[in-house]
N, C-alpha and C positions, 0 to 999 in steps of 0.2 A: 264514538270510539272509547273503548275501555282501556284504562292506562294504569300501570303500576311501575314503580321505580325501586331500585335497590342499590345503594351506594356500598359496594363491597368493602372498599377501603379508600385511602386518599388518592389512589391512582387508578382504580377500576370501578366501574358501575355498570348496571344493567337496566335497560328500559324494555318493559314488556307491554305490548299493545295488541288489542283485538280490533281489527278494522272490519266493519260489517259491509255487506253488499250495498247497503244504503249509503254508507260513507263513500264508497268507490263510485257509486252512481252520481253523487253530487259533484265529485271531482271530474268525472267523465262528462257530465252535462256542461259544467263551466268551461272546460277546455274546448268542447265542441262549439259552444257559442262564440268563444274568442277566435277559434280557427275559421268560423264561418265569415268573419269580417274581412279575411284576407286570402282565403282559399281560392284557387283557380280550378273550377270544375266545368268541363264542357257543357254548354246549354244554359249556363247561368252567368249573370253579370257579376263581376268582382264586387264583393260587399253585399250582394243580394242572394248569396247561396243559402238555401234552407238548412237548418241544423240537421234535419233528418238526412239530407244528402251528404253532409259532412260525416255523420255517424256511419253511414253506409260505406262511404269511400275510405275513411281513415279509422274505422272502428277498432281494429286490432292495435294499431299504434296508439290511439287515444287511451285504450284500456291500460296499456303498458305505462303510459305517462301518468295515468290516474293512480296506478299502484306506486309509482315513484314519488308522486306528490304526497300520497298517504304516508309513505315511509319518512319523507322529510318532515311532514307535520308531526308524526309521532316522535321523531328525534328532537325537534325543536321544543315540543311541549314537555318531553321528558327532561331535557337539559334545563329548562326553566324550573321544573319541579325540583331538580337536584341542585339548583343554583350553581350550575357549571357554565362558564362562559365558553362560547364556541372556540375562541382563540386559545383556550387552555387544553383543547383536545390534541392528542398525538395520533397521527395516522388516521386511516379511514375507519369509521365504525364497522364492526364485524357482526354478521348475523350468526347467532348460535341456533336460531330457529326461524323458519319461514314456511309455514304450512298454509296451503290454499285449500279450503274446504269445498265440498260439492255445492254448498249453498252460496258460494262466493265470498264467504268470510275468510279473512287472512289473520292468522295468529303468528306474531313475530316476537323475537327477543333480540334486542340489539345490544352488543357489548361496546362500551366506549372506554377509552383510556385517557388519562390526564397526565400532564407533565408533573412529576413529583416535586413537591415543595418542601424544602427543609432549610434549616438555619445553618449556615456555614460556620458561624461563630468566629472566633479568632483563628482562622485557618493558617495565617502566617506562623503562628506559634507551633504548628505541627511540622514545620520544615526543620529537619535536623541540622545541628551544628556540624560544620565540616571545615577542613582546612583547604585552602586553594593549593593546587599542585605547585611545587617549587621546581624550577628548572636550573640545573647547575651550569656553570660556565663551560664545563667540558662538553655537556650536551649541545650547547650552542655552537661551540667550535667544531664538534663532530658534524653537525648538520650543515654548517657553512662549507666544510671540506667536502661533504657528500654532494652538495649542490654544485660546487665549483668543479669537482671531478667529473660530474655528469656533463658539464659544458666544455670541459677541457679538450683540446685536440689530441689525437693519437700521435705518438712519436715512435720512430723505429728504434729498437734496441740494438745498439752497436756492438755490445760485448758478445763474445762467443759463449752463449749459454743455452740451456734447454728451456722448453716451454714450461711455465709454472702456472699454478692455479691463479686466476685473476688476470692473466695475460690475454691479449688478443692475437690469435694465430691466423695469419693470412694463408689460406690453403687452396689448392685445387683438389677436388674429389670426384670420384665416379663410383656409383654403387652398382652391385650385381646381386641378383637372386637366381639361384640354380645356374650360375655361370653366365647369365645374360643380363645386360644393362637394362635398367628400367627407367621409365619416363619420370623426369623431375629429379633424378638421382645424380645429376652432374652439375658442377659449378666451377668457375675459375676465379682465383684470387678472392675467395670468400672470407670476410673477416669474422672469425668464430671467437666469441668471448668465452674463454674457458671458465666453467663454473656457472654459466647462465642457464644450462639445461635446455638450450635451443635444439639440440640434436637427440637422436635416439639414445636411451640410457646406455652408458658404457663407451660411447663414441669419444666424448671429450676426455675421459680418463685415459684413453689410449693415445691421445694426441700429446698429453703431458709427457715430457722427456724427449720429444723430438727436437732437432736443431734445424736451423735454416738450411735448405737443400736436401733434407732427409725425405725419403719416400718409404712407405710401409703399407701393408694390408691390415685393415682393421675389421675384426669380426664382431658383429652385433646381431641381435634378434629384434625384429619389429614387435612392439607391444600388441597384445591381442585386440586392444581397443583402438589400434591405429586406423586413421580415416579411410585408407584404401583397403578394400577387401582382398585385393590381389597380393598385398604386402603384409597384412595383419598376421602376426604370429610367425612370420617366415624368418629363417636365418639369412643374413646378408653379409656381403663383403664389400668394403670400400677401399678403393685405391686412393691413397692420400699423399700429396706432396706439400711440404711446408716451404713457403717462399720466405717469410720473415715473421718476426715476432714484434708486436707493438704493445705499447702500454700508454696509459694516460699521462699527459705532461703533469709534473709535480705542481701542486697548488702552493702559491705564495700569498700569504695573508697581507696584502698591501693595498695601496690606493687604487692600483690598476684593477685589482679584483673587485674592489668596492664599486668602481664605476661600471664594471661589467655586470655586477649583480643588481645595481640600482641605476639602470640606464636613464631614468627620468630625472636624476639628481645631478646637477652640474658639479657640486662640491661634495660628492659622495665620499664617505669615510668608512673605515671598518667598524667604527663605533656605531654608525647608523645602521650598518648591515646587522651587527650583533643585536641591536635594539629591535629591529624588525623580526629577525629570526627568533629572538626571545619571545616576542608576542605570539608568533606563529606556533611555537612549541607549547606555550601556555594554553592557547586555544585548543590545540590538539589534545593535550592531556586533560584539560577541563572537559572537552567533549567526550573523551573516553570515560572519565570518571562519572559524568552525568548519565551517559547512555547505558553503561554497563552496570552501574551500581545505584547512584542516587535517585534517578528518576523512577526506576521500578520500585525501589524501597519507599519513596514518597507516595507514589500512587497506592501502594498496598496499605500504607499508614492511613491515607484518606478513606480507603474502602473499609478499613476496620473501624474507623472513628465515627462514621455516619451510618445511621440506620433509618430507612424509609421504605415505603411501599413502592413496588415497581409495576409498570404496566405489564400485565400478563402476556399480551400478544407479542410484545417486543422480546421478552425472554423466550417465548415459543419460536419466534422467527430465528433467534440466535441459535437455538437448539437444532432447528431444521438445517441451518447453514452448516453447523458442525457435523451433522449427520451426513450431509451431502459431500462435505470435504472428506470424511472418513470413507464414504463409498467409493470415491475416486481412487483411494489408495488400495482398495480391495481387489482380489483376484476375481475372475469370472465365476469360479467355483464358490467362493465365499458369497458373492452377490446372489447367485442362484439359491443358495441355502437360505439366505435372508428373505428372498422373495417368497419362498415356500413356507415361511414361518413368521407371520405378522407379529406374534408375541415376542419373538427375538428382536424384531425391528423396534418395537416399543421399549424393550429392555435396553437395547443399545442406545436408543435416542435418550432415554432417561439418564444414562451415565453422563450426559453432557450438561445436565441441569445446573449443577453447582458452578461450573466454569462459565456457563451462559449467564447465570444470575450475577456473578462477580463482574463479568465483562459489561453487562448492561448498567449495573450500578456504577461502575467506574466511568462509563460514558456520561451519565447524568451528573456525576460529581464534577467531571472536567467541564461540562457545559456550564454548570453553576459557577465554577471558578473563573471560567472565561468571561462570563457576564460581569462578575465582581471585579475582575482585573481589566476589563475593557479590551479583551483580546478577541480578534476576529481574523479570519482568513477568507479572502474573497476568491471568486472563480479565477481571476487573473493570476493570483499567486499560485493557485493549484496548477494552472496551465504552465506557468513558468517553471515550476518544480518538475513537472512531468517532462517538459521539453529538455531541461538541463540534464536530467538523469538519462533520458533517451540518447542524447548526444554523447554523454560520457560512455555509453555502452555501444555506440555505433548504430543505433536504431533510428528509424524515421520518426522524428518528434511528432509530426501531425498525425501520422498513422497510429502511433502509440497512444496519443491523447484520445483519438477517435475510438480506439478499441476499449480504453478504460470507460469512456462515456457510454458507449453502447452496451457495455457489460454491467453498467450501474455501479462502478467502483468509485466514482468521483466523490460521493458523500463520505465514504470510508477514508479516502485519502485526505480529504479536507479535515475530517475529525482527527486523524492522526497528526496532521500539521498543527491543529489547534492545541491538542494535548502536548505536543512538543514545545510549542510557544509558552503555554501556561506554566508547565513544570520547569522549563529552563528559566523563565522569568522569575519564578519564586526562588529558585536556587541561586540565581545570580544576585538577587536582592539580598539574600541571606549571606552570601559570600562578601558582597560589598559592605554589609553591616559589620561582618566579622573583621574586615580589614581596617575599618575606621578607628 
């Protein structure tokens, strides 16, 4: 076997080999001899099968195995020559050339990629200084009142006044299109929260000003995007009767409210409620600051700070993914034009190279930071996250998880979770240092 190697850079290398027919025959013969010891061929006792019979029965499969063995041998010899450990490889080796000649010779070039190695240095110093969000006493009070109001019972308004924005109007209604009642357009003593946007645009506005006992006809038009094709875009009339007006009971910031909001605390006080709400608001504001500003800025700073070679095939895969995503957004006419012009496809694909390079670079930086910080996310954590988000949106958790798994999305979700943990950890450490 003739062999040559080329280490392109720290992350990419090539192994070229010429496998002669004689090399393949040696592998073929050795495999046939091994198989003869255990093959079951009619007319022969097990372990006594002639090699010639094995070659006749399994010749095609043995030659395929011999070629695979030759490839593995070329790869192993090439990696030894390049001084590359097998566990340093990323992904599967790629063939850029595999030619089978008429004389049985195989000429091959195998591309291999390695995990980039680079020095993180004092990476904590690259985390920017920032101030922790400050929560005002008013914000705490407003949030407590908001929570308490959501749990407060409705009470009837005794005074003789009209419906105002924010009230709950208890109404009977029946809807008509072209003078005929339609299915699902009728209800009795329905509690309509004015300002909630529950009904068709314009409906709630026309309830404002009604008094208990009033009846009126309300004219509206169903939106074009309405779920029912029979009603979408149609003008409608609703016969409405107002029974009573309700509002939420006024909130009193006292021990009773504290016990209501902290049911697990026997001696609950409003100070305890305020402390808990303070922490909740701080976490919300910190999460908003981290996600919308600091984490993207920190990742960009890391990407700008480190320079290293990237595995070519990973960047190419990222470009292919971006191209496929773009294709899904295109019209059939645009796709047809691309199919008929491969040069345009190449040009479009090339427009994604810079973003793909940045994305791959960021992934390896996060991976290195995760190892330095001892951060990891296991499959159980990924499953729990998917389950929680599915339940939040009313989806089947197991079905959602299975879909992501079958589609190959789990590694990307896991990497996103690792990135979030790493960057959040660095920012939290910086904030804790700033507060000391």
